[in-house]
C-alpha positions in Angstrom: -69.3 27.4 -41.5 -70.6 26.7 -38.1 -68.3 25.0 -35.6 -70.4 21.9 -35.3 -70.9 21.1 -38.9 -68.9 20.2 -42.0 -68.4 22.8 -44.8 -71.2 23.1 -47.3 -70.6 21.2 -50.5 -70.6 23.4 -53.6 -73.2 22.8 -56.3 -73.1 22.8 -60.1 -73.5 26.6 -60.5 -70.6 27.6 -58.4 -68.4 24.8 -59.7 -69.4 25.4 -63.3 -68.7 29.2 -63.1 -65.4 28.5 -61.4 -64.5 26.1 -64.3 -65.4 28.7 -66.9 -63.2 31.3 -65.2 -60.4 28.7 -65.0 -60.8 27.9 -68.7 -60.3 31.6 -69.4 -57.2 31.7 -67.3 -55.7 28.7 -69.1 -56.7 30.2 -72.5 -54.8 33.4 -71.6 -51.8 31.4 -70.5 -51.9 29.5 -73.8 -52.1 32.8 -75.7 -49.1 34.0 -73.7 -47.1 31.0 -74.7 -47.9 31.6 -78.3 -46.9 35.3 -78.1 -43.6 34.2 -76.4 -43.0 31.7 -79.2 -43.6 34.5 -81.8 -41.2 36.8 -80.0 -38.5 34.1 -79.8 -38.9 33.4 -83.6 -38.8 37.1 -84.3 -35.6 37.5 -82.2 -33.8 34.7 -83.9 -34.8 35.6 -87.5 -36.2 39.1 -87.9 -35.7 39.3 -91.6 -37.5 36.0 -92.4 -40.2 36.4 -89.8 -43.7 35.4 -90.4 -46.4 34.6 -87.8 -46.4 30.9 -87.1 -49.7 29.0 -87.5 -50.0 26.8 -84.5 -51.2 23.3 -85.3 -54.1 21.6 -83.7 -51.7 19.2 -82.0 -49.7 22.0 -80.5 -52.8 23.8 -79.3 -54.4 20.7 -77.8 -51.3 19.5 -76.1 -50.4 23.0 -74.9 -53.9 23.4 -73.5 -53.9 20.0 -71.7 -50.4 20.7 -70.3 -51.1 24.2 -69.1 -54.4 23.2 -67.6 -53.0 20.2 -65.8 -50.1 22.2 -64.4 -52.3 25.1 -63.4 -55.0 23.0 -61.7 -52.4 20.7 -60.0 -50.4 23.6 -58.6 -53.4 25.6 -57.4 -55.1 22.6 -55.7 -51.9 21.3 -54.1 -50.8 24.7 -52.8 -54.1 26.3 -51.6 -57.0 24.2 -52.8 -58.2 27.1 -54.9 -57.8 28.2 -58.5 -58.6 31.7 -59.7 -62.1 30.6 -60.5 -62.5 29.0 -57.1 -61.3 32.2 -55.3 -63.8 34.3 -57.3 -66.7 31.8 -56.6 -65.8 31.2 -53.0 -65.1 27.5 -53.2 -62.1 25.2 -52.6 -61.1 21.6 -53.2 -60.5 19.5 -50.0 -59.7 15.9 -49.2 -61.9 13.4 -47.3 -60.8 14.9 -44.0 -61.7 18.5 -45.1 -58.0 19.3 -45.4 -55.6 20.2 -48.2 -55.4 17.9 -51.1 -52.0 16.0 -51.4 -50.0 16.8 -54.6 -50.4 13.4 -56.1 -54.2 13.6 -55.6 -54.2 17.1 -57.0 -52.4 15.8 -60.1 -54.7 12.9 -60.6 -57.7 15.2 -60.1 -56.3 17.7 -62.6 -55.8 15.0 -65.2 -59.3 13.6 -64.6 -60.8 17.1 -65.0 -58.8 17.9 -68.1 -59.4 14.5 -69.8 -63.0 14.0 -68.7 -64.5 17.5 -67.9 -68.1 16.2 -68.3 -67.6 14.4 -65.0 -68.4 17.7 -63.3 -72.0 17.2 -64.5 -72.4 14.2 -62.1 -72.8 16.9 -59.3 -76.4 17.4 -60.5 -77.5 13.8 -59.9 -75.3 12.8 -56.9 -77.0 13.3 -53.5 -73.8 14.4 -52.0 -73.0 16.9 -54.8 -69.8 15.0 -55.9 -68.4 15.0 -59.4 -67.1 11.8 -61.0 -63.6 13.1 -60.1 -64.6 13.6 -56.5 -66.0 10.1 -56.2 -62.9 8.6 -57.8 -60.4 10.5 -55.7 -62.2 11.2 -52.5 -62.2 15.0 -52.9 -64.9 17.5 -52.3 -65.5 21.1 -53.5 -66.8 23.1 -50.6 -67.7 26.7 -50.0 -64.7 28.5 -48.7 -64.3 28.6 -44.9 -62.6 32.0 -44.9 
């Protein structure tokens, strides 16, 4: 970033790749929760143990909860998820600063519930997703 200009806004490729990486992180976390659940069941009832079959409701709610907590925490603390660090982008507020925790939570919920909103980046002249427009955030190339 040059000292006289704003950070460059990230496009669909960087944001999409970051989202795919974050999807993998959340999937690994969900798998870890399942393994933990299996180990707890095994510990309490080793003789009658069988692998549990997670329901669609458990999997869906678990995914939404883990994804929301992960995104909220990352954006509120550093503006970067694992995918964002790898792709060199970060989420910032209107003043190019750190996103407040409430905005991070609302953005995370919007991204988890309406992920297709990312596609608006392609048609918006300022490269904003639907979530960015709604909450006043931006995804910019990392200043570091």
